[in-house]
C-alpha positions as CSV (number, residue, x, y, z in Angstrom):
1,X,0.0,0.0,0.0
2,X,2.8,2.4,0.8
3,X,4.3,2.0,-2.7
4,X,1.1,3.0,-4.2
5,X,1.0,6.2,-2.2
6,X,4.5,7.1,-3.0
7,X,3.8,6.7,-6.7
8,X,0.7,8.7,-6.4
9,X,2.6,11.5,-4.7
10,X,5.2,11.3,-7.6
11,X,2.5,11.5,-10.2
12,X,0.8,14.4,-8.4
13,X,4.1,16.4,-8.2
14,X,4.7,15.7,-11.9
15,X,1.2,16.8,-12.9
16,X,1.5,20.0,-10.9
17,X,5.0,20.8,-12.4
18,X,3.6,20.2,-15.8
19,X,0.5,22.4,-15.3
20,X,2.6,25.3,-13.7
21,X,5.3,25.3,-16.4
22,X,2.6,25.1,-19.2
23,X,0.8,28.0,-17.6
24,X,4.2,29.9,-17.3
25,X,4.9,29.3,-21.0
26,X,1.4,30.9,-21.8
27,X,1.5,33.9,-19.5
28,X,5.2,34.5,-18.7
29,X,4.3,35.1,-15.0
30,X,7.6,34.4,-13.2
31,X,6.1,33.0,-10.0
32,X,4.7,30.2,-12.1
33,X,8.2,29.4,-13.3
34,X,9.6,29.2,-9.7
35,X,6.7,27.0,-8.5
36,X,7.0,24.7,-11.5
37,X,10.7,24.2,-10.9
38,X,10.0,23.6,-7.3
39,X,7.5,20.8,-8.2
40,X,10.0,19.3,-10.5
41,X,12.2,18.9,-7.6
42,X,9.5,17.5,-5.6
43,X,8.8,15.0,-8.2
44,X,12.5,14.0,-8.1
45,X,12.3,13.8,-4.4
46,X,9.3,11.5,-4.6
47,X,11.1,9.3,-7.2
48,X,14.0,9.0,-4.8
49,X,11.6,8.0,-2.2
50,X,10.3,5.2,-4.4
51,X,13.8,4.0,-5.1
52,X,14.7,4.3,-1.4
53,X,11.8,2.5,0.1
54,X,10.5,0.2,-2.7
55,X,13.2,-0.6,-5.2
56,X,16.4,-0.6,-3.1
57,X,15.2,-1.0,0.5
58,X,18.6,-2.2,1.8
59,X,20.4,1.1,0.5
60,X,19.9,4.2,2.5
61,X,19.0,7.1,0.1
62,X,17.7,9.5,2.8
63,X,20.5,11.9,2.4
64,X,20.0,12.2,-1.3
65,X,16.2,12.7,-0.8
66,X,16.9,15.5,1.7
67,X,19.2,17.2,-0.6
68,X,16.7,16.9,-3.5
69,X,14.0,18.4,-1.2
70,X,16.3,21.3,-0.3
71,X,17.2,22.0,-3.8
72,X,13.5,21.7,-4.8
73,X,12.6,24.6,-2.4
74,X,15.4,26.9,-3.5
75,X,13.8,28.2,-6.7
76,X,10.5,28.9,-4.9
77,X,12.4,30.7,-2.1
78,X,14.3,32.8,-4.7
79,X,11.1,33.6,-6.5
80,X,9.2,34.6,-3.3
81,X,12.1,36.8,-1.9
82,X,13.8,38.4,-4.9
83,X,11.2,38.7,-7.5
84,X,9.4,42.1,-7.4
85,X,6.3,41.5,-9.5
């Protein structure tokens, strides 16, 4: 059951990233770009979670997952702090 939830979370993050980046391409509103990049990183984080817990349960990938989560939040943080629109 946990693997299904992990995959659904990854699919949701991918869908959000796709919709945000598609909307950015249409409107060129920069906050959509930063949010879309953040969700791309969250998708990568969820893929690493599936690899860590389901595919390779004997290998600890938690450090890589935490780094991916941090890198995922950096574009959104940049967009919220330094963008002036």
